[in-house]
KEVONU-901091 format. One line per field, with one value per residue (C-alpha): residue number from 0; x, y, z. Coordinates in steps of 0.5 Angstrom, whole numbers. Layout:
<rs>
resi = [NUM / ...] .
X = [X / ...] .
Y = [Y / ...] .
Z = [Z / ...] .
</rs>
This chain:
<rs>
resi = [0 / 1 / 2 / 3 / 4 / 5 / 6 / 7 / 8 / 9 / 10 / 11 / 12 / 13 / 14 / 15 / 16 / 17 / 18 / 19 / 20 / 21 / 22 / 23 / 24 / 25 / 26 / 27 / 28 / 29 / 30 / 31 / 32 / 33 / 34 / 35 / 36 / 37 / 38 / 39 / 40 / 41 / 42 / 43 / 44 / 45 / 46 / 47 / 48 / 49 / 50 / 51 / 52 / 53 / 54 / 55 / 56 / 57 / 58 / 59 / 60 / 61 / 62 / 63 / 64 / 65 / 66 / 67 / 68 / 69 / 70 / 71 / 72 / 73 / 74 / 75 / 76 / 77 / 78 / 79 / 80 / 81 / 82 / 83 / 84 / 85 / 86 / 87 / 88 / 89 / 90 / 91 / 92 / 93 / 94 / 95 / 96 / 97 / 98 / 99 / 100 / 101 / 102 / 103 / 104 / 105 / 106 / 107 / 108 / 109 / 110 / 111 / 112 / 113 / 114 / 115 / 116 / 117 / 118 / 119 / 120 / 121 / 122 / 123 / 124 / 125 / 126 / 127 / 128 / 129 / 130 / 131 / 132 / 133 / 134 / 135 / 136 / 137 / 138 / 139 / 140 / 141 / 142 / 143 / 144 / 145 / 146 / 147 / 148 / 149 / 150 / 151 / 152 / 153 / 154 / 155 / 156 / 157 / 158 / 159 / 160 / 161 / 162 / 163 / 164 / 165 / 166 / 167 / 168 / 169 / 170 / 171 / 172 / 173 / 174 / 175 / 176 / 177 / 178 / 179 / 180 / 181 / 182 / 183 / 184 / 185 / 186 / 187 / 188 / 189 / 190 / 191 / 192 / 193 / 194 / 195 / 196 / 197 / 198 / 199 / 200 / 201 / 202 / 203 / 204 / 205 / 206 / 207 / 208 / 209 / 210 / 211 / 212 / 213 / 214 / 215 / 216 / 217 / 218 / 219 / 220 / 221 / 222 / 223 / 224 / 225 / 226 / 227 / 228 / 229 / 230 / 231 / 232 / 233 / 234 / 235 / 236 / 237 / 238 / 239] .
X = [40 / 38 / 36 / 33 / 28 / 27 / 25 / 20 / 17 / 16 / 12 / 8 / 7 / 5 / 0 / -3 / -4 / -7 / -12 / -15 / -16 / -20 / -24 / -26 / -26 / -34 / -34 / -29 / -33 / -39 / -37 / -32 / -39 / -41 / -37 / -42 / -40 / -32 / -32 / -34 / -29 / -24 / -26 / -25 / -18 / -16 / -18 / -14 / -8 / -8 / -10 / -5 / 1 / -1 / -1 / 6 / 9 / 9 / 6 / 6 / 7 / 5 / 7 / 3 / 5 / -2 / -9 / -12 / -19 / -23 / -28 / -22 / -20 / -13 / -7 / -2 / 5 / 10 / 17 / 16 / 21 / 16 / 10 / 8 / 7 / 0 / -2 / 1 / -4 / -10 / -9 / -7 / -13 / -20 / -27 / -27 / -19 / -16 / -9 / -5 / 0 / 3 / -1 / 3 / -2 / -8 / -5 / -3 / -7 / -9 / -9 / -12 / -19 / -18 / -14 / -20 / -25 / -23 / -16 / -12 / -7 / -3 / 3 / 8 / 11 / 5 / 3 / -4 / -5 / -2 / -7 / -13 / -11 / -10 / -16 / -20 / -16 / -18 / -26 / -25 / -22 / -28 / -32 / -29 / -24 / -17 / -11 / -5 / 1 / 8 / 11 / 18 / 14 / 17 / 21 / 29 / 33 / 39 / 39 / 38 / 33 / 35 / 29 / 29 / 26 / 19 / 14 / 10 / 3 / 1 / 3 / 0 / -7 / -6 / -6 / -11 / -16 / -14 / -13 / -8 / -2 / 0 / 8 / 9 / 16 / 16 / 22 / 24 / 20 / 25 / 28 / 22 / 20 / 24 / 21 / 17 / 21 / 23 / 31 / 32 / 26 / 21 / 22 / 17 / 18 / 15 / 15 / 15 / 11 / 12 / 6 / 8 / 3 / -2 / 1 / -5 / -5 / -11 / -6 / -1 / -2 / 0 / 7 / 8 / 8 / 16 / 17 / 11 / 14 / 21 / 18 / 15 / 21 / 25 / 20 / 20 / 27 / 28 / 25 / 29] .
Y = [51 / 45 / 41 / 47 / 47 / 40 / 41 / 47 / 42 / 37 / 41 / 44 / 37 / 35 / 40 / 39 / 32 / 34 / 39 / 34 / 29 / 34 / 36 / 29 / 26 / 26 / 23 / 18 / 16 / 15 / 11 / 7 / 4 / -1 / -5 / -3 / 4 / 2 / 4 / 11 / 11 / 9 / 15 / 20 / 16 / 17 / 25 / 26 / 23 / 26 / 33 / 33 / 31 / 36 / 42 / 39 / 38 / 31 / 27 / 20 / 17 / 10 / 5 / -1 / -7 / -9 / -5 / -8 / -10 / -6 / -12 / -16 / -17 / -17 / -18 / -12 / -13 / -8 / -6 / -1 / 5 / 11 / 12 / 15 / 8 / 8 / 14 / 11 / 5 / 10 / 13 / 6 / 1 / 2 / 1 / -4 / -5 / -5 / -5 / -10 / -7 / -7 / -7 / 0 / 3 / 2 / 8 / 13 / 19 / 19 / 11 / 9 / 10 / 6 / 0 / 0 / -1 / -3 / -5 / -10 / -9 / -15 / -17 / -21 / -23 / -27 / -33 / -32 / -25 / -27 / -33 / -28 / -23 / -27 / -31 / -24 / -22 / -28 / -27 / -20 / -23 / -28 / -22 / -18 / -13 / -13 / -13 / -9 / -11 / -10 / -17 / -14 / -13 / -6 / -1 / -2 / 2 / 3 / 9 / 8 / 3 / -4 / -10 / -14 / -22 / -23 / -26 / -32 / -30 / -26 / -32 / -37 / -33 / -32 / -39 / -41 / -36 / -36 / -29 / -26 / -22 / -16 / -14 / -6 / -3 / 4 / 6 / 13 / 15 / 15 / 21 / 25 / 22 / 16 / 12 / 18 / 24 / 25 / 24 / 27 / 31 / 31 / 35 / 36 / 31 / 26 / 19 / 13 / 7 / 1 / -4 / -11 / -16 / -20 / -27 / -32 / -37 / -41 / -47 / -47 / -51 / -50 / -52 / -47 / -41 / -41 / -40 / -35 / -31 / -31 / -29 / -23 / -21 / -22 / -18 / -12 / -12 / -12 / -4 / -2] .
Z = [6 / 2 / 9 / 11 / 5 / 6 / 13 / 11 / 5 / 10 / 15 / 9 / 7 / 14 / 15 / 8 / 10 / 16 / 13 / 9 / 14 / 18 / 12 / 10 / 17 / 18 / 11 / 13 / 20 / 16 / 11 / 15 / 19 / 14 / 9 / 4 / 4 / 3 / -4 / -2 / 3 / -2 / -6 / -1 / 1 / -7 / -7 / 0 / -2 / -9 / -7 / -1 / -6 / -11 / -7 / -4 / -11 / -11 / -17 / -19 / -26 / -27 / -33 / -33 / -37 / -38 / -36 / -30 / -30 / -26 / -24 / -22 / -15 / -14 / -9 / -10 / -8 / -8 / -5 / 1 / 3 / 4 / 8 / 1 / -1 / 2 / -3 / -9 / -8 / -6 / -13 / -17 / -14 / -15 / -12 / -6 / -3 / 3 / 6 / 11 / 15 / 22 / 29 / 31 / 25 / 30 / 34 / 28 / 28 / 21 / 19 / 26 / 23 / 17 / 21 / 26 / 20 / 13 / 13 / 17 / 23 / 24 / 29 / 25 / 31 / 33 / 29 / 32 / 30 / 23 / 22 / 24 / 19 / 13 / 15 / 15 / 9 / 5 / 7 / 4 / -2 / -3 / -2 / -8 / -4 / -7 / -2 / -2 / 2 / 3 / 3 / 6 / 13 / 14 / 11 / 11 / 16 / 10 / 6 / 0 / 2 / -1 / -3 / 3 / 4 / 3 / 8 / 5 / 7 / 1 / -4 / 0 / 0 / -7 / -9 / -4 / -6 / -14 / -14 / -19 / -16 / -19 / -17 / -17 / -17 / -13 / -16 / -13 / -8 / -3 / -6 / -5 / 2 / 6 / 11 / 15 / 13 / 19 / 18 / 11 / 10 / 4 / -3 / -9 / -15 / -20 / -17 / -22 / -21 / -25 / -25 / -28 / -31 / -26 / -25 / -25 / -20 / -22 / -24 / -18 / -12 / -5 / -6 / -11 / -6 / -5 / -13 / -13 / -8 / -12 / -18 / -15 / -12 / -18 / -22 / -17 / -16 / -24 / -24 / -18] .
</rs>
């Protein structure tokens, strides 16, 4: 009976997500044509994520160690165990921000429009693709666009998920561009929706997110990337 209810909830949640996507699509199309409208596009992403989650009974509780500066450009690094992680940052981040994600998202019926415009798709198996992606991300950071990245690179196949080893890219980029890193622990989202929800379904619930104090990178050198990566890993893991 519980499995059936979770399947029904998953169908309802998916319909809600699609409904608001088609409702907002004209605005997404228009605001994705030029970077000067990306701040507006992100406001629609925030509304889209909040509304479809609220109607499905999914809410987010943020616990911040330190209030984030709305004018500051950040690199947000978080664990990744659910497709809902994207909505978490559509609500947490403000203004001009963008995601970096796997190349397959270019073909996603909802996320594709974003990864062909504002967001960055990367083939992590290709050094050339990774170089180009981080070069573009670096340029965007210099132009005041915060970056949201999941340094594990994928969702863990195990259930419950465990934190996997981080990739080096975002930490080298943070040091090179002198951008603070914000570690984020998304603690229980997998209980509401794990991966894409296809295997275990979805359910209503409150997702707890712990936002750690930003780590400044201005005094770090390039050789500090590994130690920075380990520090971010420990902080995220400490709240899971």
